[in-house]
All heavy atoms as TSV, in Angstrom:
chain	resi	resn	atom	element	x	y	z
A	1	MET	N	N	0.805	-1.213	-0.038
A	1	MET	CA	C	-0.021	0.028	-0.012
A	1	MET	C	C	0.913	1.192	0.041
A	1	MET	O	O	1.847	1.333	0.708
A	1	MET	CB	C	-0.854	-0.017	1.258
A	1	MET	CG	C	-1.831	1.119	1.304
A	1	MET	SD	S	-2.877	1.263	2.709
A	1	MET	CE	C	-3.671	-0.330	2.741
A	2	CYS	N	N	0.538	2.245	-0.743
A	2	CYS	CA	C	1.305	3.468	-0.877
A	2	CYS	C	C	1.219	4.248	0.449
A	2	CYS	O	O	0.297	4.124	1.274
A	2	CYS	CB	C	0.772	4.374	-1.995
A	2	CYS	SG	S	0.960	3.596	-3.583
A	3	GLY	N	N	2.219	5.146	0.681
A	3	GLY	CA	C	2.193	5.908	1.880
A	3	GLY	C	C	2.367	7.445	1.491
A	3	GLY	O	O	3.170	7.743	0.581
A	4	ILE	N	N	1.697	8.315	2.131
A	4	ILE	CA	C	1.766	9.707	1.961
A	4	ILE	C	C	1.927	10.478	3.282
A	4	ILE	O	O	1.317	10.126	4.224
A	4	ILE	CB	C	0.517	10.215	1.214
A	4	ILE	CG1	C	0.276	9.573	-0.129
A	4	ILE	CG2	C	0.575	11.817	1.090
A	4	ILE	CD1	C	-1.012	9.893	-0.752
A	5	ALA	N	N	2.796	11.443	3.336
A	5	ALA	CA	C	3.059	12.256	4.523
A	5	ALA	C	C	3.302	13.677	4.117
A	5	ALA	O	O	3.817	13.957	3.022
A	5	ALA	CB	C	4.233	11.690	5.266
A	6	GLY	N	N	2.901	14.654	4.899
A	6	GLY	CA	C	3.152	16.037	4.578
A	6	GLY	C	C	2.613	16.937	5.690
A	6	GLY	O	O	2.057	16.497	6.643
A	7	PHE	N	N	2.869	18.232	5.471
A	7	PHE	CA	C	2.380	19.248	6.382
A	7	PHE	C	C	2.306	20.623	5.703
A	7	PHE	O	O	2.962	20.768	4.669
A	7	PHE	CB	C	3.231	19.329	7.674
A	7	PHE	CG	C	4.573	19.850	7.513
A	7	PHE	CD1	C	4.785	21.252	7.583
A	7	PHE	CD2	C	5.672	19.101	7.233
A	7	PHE	CE1	C	6.048	21.843	7.444
A	7	PHE	CE2	C	6.929	19.595	7.099
A	7	PHE	CZ	C	7.146	21.007	7.188
A	8	PHE	N	N	1.594	21.550	6.324
A	8	PHE	CA	C	1.488	22.940	5.823
A	8	PHE	C	C	1.676	23.909	6.947
A	8	PHE	O	O	1.014	23.732	7.987
A	8	PHE	CB	C	0.198	23.094	5.082
A	8	PHE	CG	C	0.042	24.430	4.461
A	8	PHE	CD1	C	0.580	24.667	3.189
A	8	PHE	CD2	C	-0.659	25.485	5.102
A	8	PHE	CE1	C	0.504	25.966	2.622
A	8	PHE	CE2	C	-0.825	26.691	4.474
A	8	PHE	CZ	C	-0.179	26.899	3.274
A	9	ASN	N	N	2.450	24.919	6.783
A	9	ASN	CA	C	2.628	25.936	7.819
A	9	ASN	C	C	1.681	27.080	7.530
A	9	ASN	O	O	1.804	27.886	6.628
A	9	ASN	CB	C	4.063	26.461	7.816
A	9	ASN	CG	C	5.059	25.562	8.402
A	9	ASN	OD1	O	4.786	24.797	9.360
A	9	ASN	ND2	N	6.194	25.500	7.792
A	10	PHE	N	N	0.602	27.198	8.393
A	10	PHE	CA	C	-0.347	28.217	8.190
A	10	PHE	C	C	0.122	29.617	8.556
A	10	PHE	O	O	-0.438	30.595	8.152
A	10	PHE	CB	C	-1.654	27.930	8.977
A	10	PHE	CG	C	-2.399	26.786	8.410
A	10	PHE	CD1	C	-2.328	25.551	8.937
A	10	PHE	CD2	C	-3.272	26.998	7.271
A	10	PHE	CE1	C	-3.032	24.492	8.448
A	10	PHE	CE2	C	-3.981	25.939	6.753
A	10	PHE	CZ	C	-3.898	24.687	7.349
A	11	ASN	N	N	1.282	29.668	9.238
A	11	ASN	CA	C	1.855	31.032	9.624
A	11	ASN	C	C	2.689	31.503	8.523
A	11	ASN	O	O	3.402	32.601	8.700
A	11	ASN	CB	C	2.546	30.861	10.926
A	11	ASN	CG	C	3.783	29.982	10.855
A	11	ASN	OD1	O	4.026	29.411	9.834
A	11	ASN	ND2	N	4.501	29.827	11.992
A	12	GLY	N	N	2.873	30.781	7.374
A	12	GLY	CA	C	3.707	31.300	6.238
A	12	GLY	C	C	5.181	30.935	6.316
A	12	GLY	O	O	5.925	31.332	5.485
A	13	ALA	N	N	5.586	30.241	7.398
A	13	ALA	CA	C	6.946	29.889	7.538
A	13	ALA	C	C	7.292	28.815	6.451
A	13	ALA	O	O	6.501	28.032	6.062
A	13	ALA	CB	C	7.271	29.275	8.969
A	14	PRO	N	N	8.590	28.819	6.104
A	14	PRO	CA	C	9.014	27.819	5.006
A	14	PRO	C	C	8.913	26.424	5.529
A	14	PRO	O	O	9.232	26.161	6.752
A	14	PRO	CB	C	10.475	28.214	4.717
A	14	PRO	CG	C	10.612	29.589	5.255
A	14	PRO	CD	C	9.670	29.777	6.338
A	15	ALA	N	N	8.525	25.477	4.699
A	15	ALA	CA	C	8.418	24.039	5.034
A	15	ALA	C	C	9.862	23.504	5.271
A	15	ALA	O	O	10.769	23.880	4.529
A	15	ALA	CB	C	7.766	23.232	3.945
A	16	ASP	N	N	10.024	22.651	6.238
A	16	ASP	CA	C	11.228	21.989	6.499
A	16	ASP	C	C	11.206	20.660	5.708
A	16	ASP	O	O	10.630	19.697	6.148
A	16	ASP	CB	C	11.426	21.779	7.958
A	16	ASP	CG	C	12.810	21.165	8.314
A	16	ASP	OD1	O	13.495	20.734	7.455
A	16	ASP	OD2	O	13.144	21.231	9.574
A	17	THR	N	N	11.965	20.623	4.662
A	17	THR	CA	C	11.873	19.439	3.749
A	17	THR	C	C	12.567	18.219	4.452
A	17	THR	O	O	12.231	17.094	4.112
A	17	THR	CB	C	12.596	19.619	2.431
A	17	THR	OG1	O	13.937	20.180	2.674
A	17	THR	CG2	C	11.866	20.755	1.604
A	18	GLU	N	N	13.437	18.452	5.330
A	18	GLU	CA	C	14.080	17.307	6.054
A	18	GLU	C	C	13.070	16.609	6.938
A	18	GLU	O	O	13.175	15.357	7.090
A	18	GLU	CB	C	15.318	17.779	6.914
A	18	GLU	CG	C	16.469	18.183	6.067
A	18	GLU	CD	C	17.010	16.995	5.182
A	18	GLU	OE1	O	17.107	15.879	5.697
A	18	GLU	OE2	O	17.319	17.246	4.023
A	19	VAL	N	N	12.211	17.292	7.507
A	19	VAL	CA	C	11.194	16.657	8.335
A	19	VAL	C	C	10.260	15.787	7.508
A	19	VAL	O	O	10.004	14.641	7.825
A	19	VAL	CB	C	10.274	17.713	9.127
A	19	VAL	CG1	C	9.071	17.113	9.735
A	19	VAL	CG2	C	11.145	18.456	10.124
A	20	VAL	N	N	9.839	16.229	6.353
A	20	VAL	CA	C	8.992	15.468	5.454
A	20	VAL	C	C	9.754	14.259	4.898
A	20	VAL	O	O	9.203	13.190	4.739
A	20	VAL	CB	C	8.381	16.284	4.395
A	20	VAL	CG1	C	7.655	15.391	3.357
A	20	VAL	CG2	C	7.500	17.336	4.950
A	21	ALA	N	N	11.023	14.434	4.624
A	21	ALA	CA	C	11.889	13.402	4.080
A	21	ALA	C	C	11.974	12.310	5.160
A	21	ALA	O	O	11.877	11.085	4.820
A	21	ALA	CB	C	13.288	13.941	3.685
A	22	ARG	N	N	12.162	12.675	6.416
A	22	ARG	CA	C	12.237	11.615	7.487
A	22	ARG	C	C	10.919	10.906	7.630
A	22	ARG	O	O	10.873	9.700	7.898
A	22	ARG	CB	C	12.680	12.282	8.778
A	22	ARG	CG	C	14.175	12.601	8.751
A	22	ARG	CD	C	14.715	12.928	10.119
A	22	ARG	NE	N	13.917	14.006	10.905
A	22	ARG	CZ	C	14.280	15.314	10.843
A	22	ARG	NH1	N	15.351	15.714	10.249
A	22	ARG	NH2	N	13.578	16.176	11.528
A	23	MET	N	N	9.776	11.669	7.551
A	23	MET	CA	C	8.484	11.071	7.624
A	23	MET	C	C	8.272	9.931	6.553
A	23	MET	O	O	7.717	8.915	6.741
A	23	MET	CB	C	7.341	12.112	7.573
A	23	MET	CG	C	7.315	12.988	8.817
A	23	MET	SD	S	6.282	14.506	8.862
A	23	MET	CE	C	5.094	14.275	7.684
A	24	ALA	N	N	8.679	10.330	5.331
A	24	ALA	CA	C	8.548	9.399	4.196
A	24	ALA	C	C	9.481	8.187	4.365
A	24	ALA	O	O	9.199	7.114	4.046
A	24	ALA	CB	C	8.850	10.116	2.889
A	25	ASP	N	N	10.707	8.428	4.859
A	25	ASP	CA	C	11.609	7.315	5.133
A	25	ASP	C	C	11.073	6.355	6.148
A	25	ASP	O	O	11.338	5.137	6.022
A	25	ASP	CB	C	13.026	7.870	5.575
A	25	ASP	CG	C	13.754	8.499	4.422
A	25	ASP	OD1	O	13.414	8.254	3.242
A	25	ASP	OD2	O	14.780	9.247	4.792
A	26	ILE	N	N	10.403	6.844	7.173
A	26	ILE	CA	C	9.880	5.950	8.169
A	26	ILE	C	C	8.842	4.954	7.572
A	26	ILE	O	O	8.736	3.835	7.988
A	26	ILE	CB	C	9.164	6.779	9.333
A	26	ILE	CG1	C	10.342	7.473	10.174
A	26	ILE	CG2	C	8.333	5.953	10.219
A	26	ILE	CD1	C	9.836	8.477	11.195
A	27	GLN	N	N	8.080	5.419	6.619
A	27	GLN	CA	C	7.106	4.639	6.012
A	27	GLN	C	C	7.533	4.016	4.692
A	27	GLN	O	O	6.717	3.602	3.826
A	27	GLN	CB	C	5.748	5.344	5.851
A	27	GLN	CG	C	5.819	6.550	5.013
A	27	GLN	CD	C	4.526	7.265	4.921
A	27	GLN	OE1	O	3.502	6.839	5.471
A	27	GLN	NE2	N	4.470	8.358	4.168
A	28	ARG	N	N	8.779	3.932	4.463
A	28	ARG	CA	C	9.355	3.413	3.244
A	28	ARG	C	C	8.816	1.949	2.925
A	28	ARG	O	O	8.638	1.624	1.705
A	28	ARG	CB	C	10.906	3.360	3.345
A	28	ARG	CG	C	11.617	2.897	2.134
A	28	ARG	CD	C	11.674	3.925	1.070
A	28	ARG	NE	N	12.438	3.382	-0.084
A	28	ARG	CZ	C	12.288	3.783	-1.312
A	28	ARG	NH1	N	11.517	4.806	-1.511
A	28	ARG	NH2	N	12.967	3.368	-2.302
A	29	HIS	N	N	8.565	1.160	3.897
A	29	HIS	CA	C	8.084	-0.193	3.672
A	29	HIS	C	C	6.693	-0.160	3.021
A	29	HIS	O	O	6.292	-1.147	2.481
A	29	HIS	CB	C	8.004	-0.893	5.021
A	29	HIS	CG	C	6.998	-0.335	5.966
A	29	HIS	ND1	N	7.285	0.806	6.716
A	29	HIS	CD2	C	5.656	-0.663	6.266
A	29	HIS	CE1	C	6.172	1.107	7.465
A	29	HIS	NE2	N	5.235	0.238	7.168
A	30	ARG	N	N	5.972	0.950	3.051
A	30	ARG	CA	C	4.661	1.009	2.469
A	30	ARG	C	C	4.695	1.097	0.921
A	30	ARG	O	O	3.727	0.980	0.277
A	30	ARG	CB	C	3.907	2.250	2.988
A	30	ARG	CG	C	3.884	2.285	4.459
A	30	ARG	CD	C	2.510	2.175	5.152
A	30	ARG	NE	N	1.346	2.209	4.356
A	30	ARG	CZ	C	0.412	3.114	4.630
A	30	ARG	NH1	N	0.476	3.991	5.630
A	30	ARG	NH2	N	-0.717	3.102	3.945
A	31	GLY	N	N	5.860	1.456	0.405
A	31	GLY	CA	C	5.929	1.580	-1.086
A	31	GLY	C	C	7.429	1.591	-1.494
A	31	GLY	O	O	7.990	2.685	-1.720
A	32	PRO	N	N	8.031	0.460	-1.574
A	32	PRO	CA	C	9.438	0.383	-1.868
A	32	PRO	C	C	9.811	0.660	-3.340
A	32	PRO	O	O	10.990	0.666	-3.692
A	32	PRO	CB	C	9.851	-1.028	-1.521
A	32	PRO	CG	C	8.540	-1.814	-1.655
A	32	PRO	CD	C	7.488	-0.832	-1.257
A	33	ASP	N	N	8.849	0.814	-4.218
A	33	ASP	CA	C	9.103	0.960	-5.584
A	33	ASP	C	C	9.592	2.330	-6.083
A	33	ASP	O	O	10.223	2.485	-7.072
A	33	ASP	CB	C	7.878	0.537	-6.500
A	33	ASP	CG	C	7.521	-0.945	-6.280
A	33	ASP	OD1	O	8.482	-1.744	-6.218
A	33	ASP	OD2	O	6.386	-1.232	-6.036
A	34	ASP	N	N	9.089	3.342	-5.352
A	34	ASP	CA	C	9.451	4.683	-5.707
A	34	ASP	C	C	9.211	5.648	-4.505
A	34	ASP	O	O	8.377	5.344	-3.657
A	34	ASP	CB	C	8.691	5.222	-6.884
A	34	ASP	CG	C	9.230	6.497	-7.492
A	34	ASP	OD1	O	10.381	6.854	-7.207
A	34	ASP	OD2	O	8.503	7.122	-8.276
A	35	GLN	N	N	10.034	6.695	-4.402
A	35	GLN	CA	C	9.828	7.666	-3.359
A	35	GLN	C	C	10.019	9.054	-3.878
A	35	GLN	O	O	10.900	9.220	-4.814
A	35	GLN	CB	C	10.818	7.393	-2.218
A	35	GLN	CG	C	10.592	8.269	-1.014
A	35	GLN	CD	C	11.535	7.882	0.181
A	35	GLN	OE1	O	12.737	7.698	-0.083
A	35	GLN	NE2	N	11.029	7.807	1.365
A	36	GLY	N	N	9.281	10.022	-3.470
A	36	GLY	CA	C	9.394	11.368	-3.940
A	36	GLY	C	C	9.042	12.438	-2.925
A	36	GLY	O	O	8.486	12.039	-1.833
A	37	LEU	N	N	9.432	13.660	-3.136
A	37	LEU	CA	C	9.223	14.774	-2.183
A	37	LEU	C	C	8.882	15.977	-3.047
A	37	LEU	O	O	9.586	16.259	-4.097
A	37	LEU	CB	C	10.375	14.995	-1.336
A	37	LEU	CG	C	10.392	16.078	-0.339
A	37	LEU	CD1	C	9.325	15.786	0.754
A	37	LEU	CD2	C	11.716	16.211	0.351
A	38	GLY	N	N	7.872	16.807	-2.643
A	38	GLY	CA	C	7.563	17.971	-3.310
A	38	GLY	C	C	7.216	19.078	-2.339
A	38	GLY	O	O	6.825	18.789	-1.227
A	39	VAL	N	N	7.377	20.325	-2.737
A	39	VAL	CA	C	7.072	21.527	-1.910
A	39	VAL	C	C	6.082	22.355	-2.687
A	39	VAL	O	O	6.034	22.341	-3.933
A	39	VAL	CB	C	8.260	22.302	-1.453
A	39	VAL	CG1	C	9.191	21.527	-0.591
A	39	VAL	CG2	C	9.087	22.729	-2.718
A	40	PHE	N	N	5.221	22.991	-1.952
A	40	PHE	CA	C	4.231	23.804	-2.622
A	40	PHE	C	C	3.891	25.087	-1.795
A	40	PHE	O	O	4.228	25.143	-0.614
A	40	PHE	CB	C	2.956	23.078	-2.932
A	40	PHE	CG	C	2.256	22.488	-1.615
A	40	PHE	CD1	C	1.251	23.300	-0.998
A	40	PHE	CD2	C	2.681	21.341	-1.044
A	40	PHE	CE1	C	0.705	22.863	0.174
A	40	PHE	CE2	C	2.046	20.872	0.105
A	40	PHE	CZ	C	1.054	21.648	0.712
A	41	SER	N	N	3.312	26.110	-2.474
A	41	SER	CA	C	2.932	27.335	-1.788
A	41	SER	C	C	1.498	27.648	-2.297
A	41	SER	O	O	1.264	27.754	-3.500
A	41	SER	CB	C	3.836	28.460	-2.270
A	41	SER	OG	O	3.344	29.737	-1.770
A	42	LEU	N	N	0.672	27.787	-1.326
A	42	LEU	CA	C	-0.685	28.227	-1.682
A	42	LEU	C	C	-0.782	29.697	-1.968
A	42	LEU	O	O	-1.670	30.137	-2.812
A	42	LEU	CB	C	-1.691	27.891	-0.513
A	42	LEU	CG	C	-1.904	26.417	-0.228
A	42	LEU	CD1	C	-2.906	26.164	0.876
A	42	LEU	CD2	C	-2.357	25.630	-1.422
A	43	ALA	N	N	0.116	30.454	-1.435
A	43	ALA	CA	C	0.113	31.929	-1.657
A	43	ALA	C	C	0.504	32.189	-3.162
A	43	ALA	O	O	-0.080	33.060	-3.781
A	43	ALA	CB	C	1.078	32.601	-0.744
A	44	SER	N	N	1.491	31.495	-3.699
A	44	SER	CA	C	1.977	31.811	-5.092
A	44	SER	C	C	1.458	30.799	-6.037
A	44	SER	O	O	1.565	31.006	-7.265
A	44	SER	CB	C	3.529	31.880	-5.044
A	44	SER	OG	O	4.016	30.582	-4.819
A	45	GLY	N	N	0.975	29.671	-5.540
A	45	GLY	CA	C	0.530	28.621	-6.503
A	45	GLY	C	C	1.692	27.770	-7.027
A	45	GLY	O	O	1.480	27.006	-8.013
A	46	ALA	N	N	2.867	27.937	-6.550
A	46	ALA	CA	C	4.082	27.222	-7.016
A	46	ALA	C	C	4.141	25.864	-6.482
A	46	ALA	O	O	3.761	25.563	-5.320
A	46	ALA	CB	C	5.337	28.042	-6.756
A	47	TYR	N	N	4.791	24.923	-7.261
A	47	TYR	CA	C	5.065	23.534	-6.802
A	47	TYR	C	C	6.444	23.143	-7.354
A	47	TYR	O	O	6.724	23.427	-8.564
A	47	TYR	CB	C	4.013	22.582	-7.299
A	47	TYR	CG	C	4.339	21.163	-7.069
A	47	TYR	CD1	C	4.200	20.604	-5.781
A	47	TYR	CD2	C	4.862	20.311	-8.035
A	47	TYR	CE1	C	4.510	19.296	-5.498
A	47	TYR	CE2	C	5.172	18.973	-7.750
A	47	TYR	CZ	C	4.995	18.453	-6.500
A	47	TYR	OH	O	5.316	17.203	-6.260
A	48	ARG	N	N	7.275	22.519	-6.594
A	48	ARG	CA	C	8.485	21.992	-7.071
A	48	ARG	C	C	8.800	20.585	-6.572
A	48	ARG	O	O	8.490	20.311	-5.402
A	48	ARG	CB	C	9.717	22.848	-6.555
A	48	ARG	CG	C	9.730	24.248	-6.988
A	48	ARG	CD	C	10.231	24.514	-8.347
A	48	ARG	NE	N	10.255	25.991	-8.611
A	48	ARG	CZ	C	9.328	26.713	-8.977
A	48	ARG	NH1	N	8.103	26.185	-8.991
A	48	ARG	NH2	N	9.490	28.022	-9.290
A	49	GLU	N	N	9.209	19.671	-7.434
A	49	GLU	CA	C	9.618	18.376	-6.983
A	49	GLU	C	C	11.066	18.444	-6.490
A	49	GLU	O	O	11.920	19.143	-7.144
A	49	GLU	CB	C	9.439	17.348	-8.117
A	49	GLU	CG	C	8.051	17.056	-8.401
A	49	GLU	CD	C	7.878	15.973	-9.391
A	49	GLU	OE1	O	8.779	15.112	-9.523
A	49	GLU	OE2	O	6.826	15.980	-10.131
A	50	ILE	N	N	11.369	17.700	-5.467
A	50	ILE	CA	C	12.767	17.681	-4.957
A	50	ILE	C	C	13.281	16.275	-5.092
A	50	ILE	O	O	12.525	15.293	-4.710
A	50	ILE	CB	C	12.796	18.094	-3.487
A	50	ILE	CG1	C	12.298	19.497	-3.374
A	50	ILE	CG2	C	14.165	17.981	-2.974
A	50	ILE	CD1	C	12.210	20.022	-1.923
A	51	GLY	N	N	14.405	16.097	-5.645
A	51	GLY	CA	C	14.947	14.782	-5.866
A	51	GLY	C	C	16.335	14.568	-5.343
A	51	GLY	O	O	16.962	15.467	-4.896
A	52	GLY	N	N	16.832	13.367	-5.500
A	52	GLY	CA	C	18.207	13.031	-5.210
A	52	GLY	C	C	18.568	13.257	-3.714
A	52	GLY	O	O	17.963	12.702	-2.847
A	53	ALA	N	N	19.525	14.166	-3.562
A	53	ALA	CA	C	20.061	14.393	-2.183
A	53	ALA	C	C	19.201	15.379	-1.425
A	53	ALA	O	O	19.763	15.995	-0.487
A	53	ALA	CB	C	21.537	14.914	-2.390
A	54	ARG	N	N	17.991	15.524	-1.780
A	54	ARG	CA	C	17.067	16.384	-1.035
A	54	ARG	C	C	17.624	17.880	-0.935
A	54	ARG	O	O	17.810	18.321	0.169
A	54	ARG	CB	C	16.731	15.873	0.280
A	54	ARG	CG	C	16.205	14.443	0.306
A	54	ARG	CD	C	15.735	14.138	1.680
A	54	ARG	NE	N	15.744	12.723	2.011
A	54	ARG	CZ	C	14.922	11.787	1.488
A	54	ARG	NH1	N	14.223	12.167	0.475
A	54	ARG	NH2	N	14.992	10.586	1.885
A	55	PRO	N	N	17.871	18.567	-1.974
A	55	PRO	CA	C	18.343	19.922	-1.942
A	55	PRO	C	C	17.226	20.867	-1.399
A	55	PRO	O	O	16.035	20.575	-1.465
A	55	PRO	CB	C	18.661	20.276	-3.378
A	55	PRO	CG	C	17.806	19.420	-4.206
A	55	PRO	CD	C	17.657	18.101	-3.343
A	56	ARG	N	N	17.635	21.970	-0.937
A	56	ARG	CA	C	16.641	22.988	-0.472
A	56	ARG	C	C	16.140	23.665	-1.691
A	56	ARG	O	O	16.885	24.097	-2.624
A	56	ARG	CB	C	17.364	23.987	0.477
A	56	ARG	CG	C	17.866	23.376	1.744
A	56	ARG	CD	C	16.852	23.624	2.849
A	56	ARG	NE	N	17.381	23.068	4.096
A	56	ARG	CZ	C	16.586	22.531	4.955
A	56	ARG	NH1	N	15.288	22.411	4.658
A	56	ARG	NH2	N	17.100	22.077	6.081
A	57	PRO	N	N	14.782	23.838	-1.786
A	57	PRO	CA	C	14.211	24.555	-2.937
A	57	PRO	C	C	14.450	26.011	-2.925
A	57	PRO	O	O	14.551	26.591	-1.793
A	57	PRO	CB	C	12.700	24.214	-2.821
A	57	PRO	CG	C	12.501	23.968	-1.373
A	57	PRO	CD	C	13.826	23.391	-0.809
A	58	ASP	N	N	14.565	26.643	-4.062
A	58	ASP	CA	C	14.580	28.078	-4.142
A	58	ASP	C	C	13.214	28.616	-3.964
A	58	ASP	O	O	12.272	28.115	-4.584
A	58	ASP	CB	C	15.129	28.521	-5.508
A	58	ASP	CG	C	16.568	28.071	-5.761
A	58	ASP	OD1	O	17.288	27.911	-4.728
A	58	ASP	OD2	O	17.001	27.893	-6.960
A	59	GLY	N	N	13.046	29.671	-3.155
A	59	GLY	CA	C	11.752	30.239	-2.875
A	59	GLY	C	C	11.205	29.893	-1.593
A	59	GLY	O	O	11.763	29.090	-0.789
A	60	VAL	N	N	10.070	30.406	-1.310
A	60	VAL	CA	C	9.354	30.086	-0.051
A	60	VAL	C	C	8.163	29.264	-0.331
A	60	VAL	O	O	7.247	29.601	-1.110
A	60	VAL	CB	C	8.815	31.397	0.657
A	60	VAL	CG1	C	8.120	31.117	1.897
A	60	VAL	CG2	C	9.974	32.354	1.012
A	61	PHE	N	N	8.161	28.046	0.252
A	61	PHE	CA	C	7.096	27.065	0.126
A	61	PHE	C	C	6.578	26.719	1.529
A	61	PHE	O	O	7.421	26.259	2.367
A	61	PHE	CB	C	7.631	25.805	-0.618
A	61	PHE	CG	C	8.104	26.097	-1.989
A	61	PHE	CD1	C	9.437	26.460	-2.235
A	61	PHE	CD2	C	7.223	26.079	-3.073
A	61	PHE	CE1	C	9.897	26.666	-3.536
A	61	PHE	CE2	C	7.610	26.336	-4.363
A	61	PHE	CZ	C	8.947	26.688	-4.574
A	62	GLU	N	N	5.325	26.974	1.815
A	62	GLU	CA	C	4.871	26.747	3.147
A	62	GLU	C	C	4.473	25.247	3.346
A	62	GLU	O	O	4.293	24.819	4.524
A	62	GLU	CB	C	3.578	27.540	3.343
A	62	GLU	CG	C	3.653	29.020	3.115
A	62	GLU	CD	C	3.298	29.395	1.661
A	62	GLU	OE1	O	2.401	28.870	1.093
A	62	GLU	OE2	O	4.100	30.246	1.127
A	63	GLY	N	N	4.352	24.476	2.296
A	63	GLY	CA	C	3.920	23.067	2.516
A	63	GLY	C	C	4.948	22.093	1.799
A	63	GLY	O	O	5.615	22.512	0.940
A	64	ALA	N	N	4.866	20.938	2.258
A	64	ALA	CA	C	5.660	19.817	1.727
A	64	ALA	C	C	4.923	18.582	1.781
A	64	ALA	O	O	4.137	18.376	2.783
A	64	ALA	CB	C	6.962	19.743	2.421
A	65	ILE	N	N	5.132	17.704	0.835
A	65	ILE	CA	C	4.518	16.359	0.780
A	65	ILE	C	C	5.459	15.285	0.257
A	65	ILE	O	O	6.298	15.592	-0.584
A	65	ILE	CB	C	3.218	16.411	-0.015
A	65	ILE	CG1	C	2.482	15.106	0.105
A	65	ILE	CG2	C	3.561	16.670	-1.490
A	65	ILE	CD1	C	1.015	15.229	-0.412
A	66	GLY	N	N	5.534	14.139	0.940
A	66	GLY	CA	C	6.365	13.069	0.529
A	66	GLY	C	C	5.489	11.865	0.295
A	66	GLY	O	O	4.373	11.725	0.840
A	67	PHE	N	N	6.000	10.995	-0.570
A	67	PHE	CA	C	5.163	9.774	-0.870
A	67	PHE	C	C	6.107	8.568	-1.105
A	67	PHE	O	O	7.297	8.690	-1.421
A	67	PHE	CB	C	4.340	9.953	-2.109
A	67	PHE	CG	C	5.119	9.936	-3.435
A	67	PHE	CD1	C	5.331	8.788	-4.134
A	67	PHE	CD2	C	5.613	11.100	-3.914
A	67	PHE	CE1	C	6.072	8.688	-5.277
A	67	PHE	CE2	C	6.358	11.141	-5.107
A	67	PHE	CZ	C	6.509	9.892	-5.737
A	68	ASN	N	N	5.568	7.404	-0.964
A	68	ASN	CA	C	6.121	6.174	-1.296
A	68	ASN	C	C	5.145	5.344	-2.067
A	68	ASN	O	O	4.029	5.199	-1.769
A	68	ASN	CB	C	6.472	5.323	-0.003
A	68	ASN	CG	C	7.572	5.983	0.872
A	68	ASN	OD1	O	8.688	6.004	0.473
A	68	ASN	ND2	N	7.169	6.566	1.977
A	69	ARG	N	N	5.627	4.946	-3.258
A	69	ARG	CA	C	4.740	4.260	-4.180
A	69	ARG	C	C	4.972	2.765	-4.239
A	69	ARG	O	O	6.150	2.298	-4.292
A	69	ARG	CB	C	4.944	4.851	-5.626
A	69	ARG	CG	C	3.961	4.315	-6.584
A	69	ARG	CD	C	4.076	4.948	-7.953
A	69	ARG	NE	N	5.456	4.751	-8.514
A	69	ARG	CZ	C	5.714	3.788	-9.368
A	69	ARG	NH1	N	4.813	2.882	-9.758
A	69	ARG	NH2	N	6.958	3.624	-9.887
A	70	LEU	N	N	3.898	2.042	-4.221
A	70	LEU	CA	C	3.912	0.563	-4.430
A	70	LEU	C	C	3.279	0.199	-5.757
A	70	LEU	O	O	2.179	0.659	-6.051
A	70	LEU	CB	C	3.159	-0.088	-3.274
A	70	LEU	CG	C	3.128	-1.632	-3.304
A	70	LEU	CD1	C	4.426	-2.228	-3.118
A	70	LEU	CD2	C	2.172	-2.133	-2.255
A	71	LYS	N	N	3.992	-0.495	-6.636
A	71	LYS	CA	C	3.466	-0.799	-7.908
A	71	LYS	C	C	2.309	-1.772	-7.845
A	71	LYS	O	O	2.203	-2.541	-7.014
A	71	LYS	CB	C	4.525	-1.493	-8.804
A	71	LYS	CG	C	5.635	-0.544	-9.306
A	71	LYS	CD	C	6.541	-1.357	-10.207
A	71	LYS	CE	C	7.636	-0.416	-10.660
A	71	LYS	NZ	N	8.583	-1.132	-11.564
């Protein structure tokens, strides 16, 4: 079964991508076929996928979501 984790800062503070990455890693067993992480901003409508070594995204993103996919 796939796994999804994420959060949104209603105070406008930037999302901590390391927290979401750890949340996704904890549930890695739920979807060992693929894993991803993305950040988003409701204020600007922007979305960015983050890959590889989990770099910090350019810009301010209040939300982050991670997933584990099971084929």
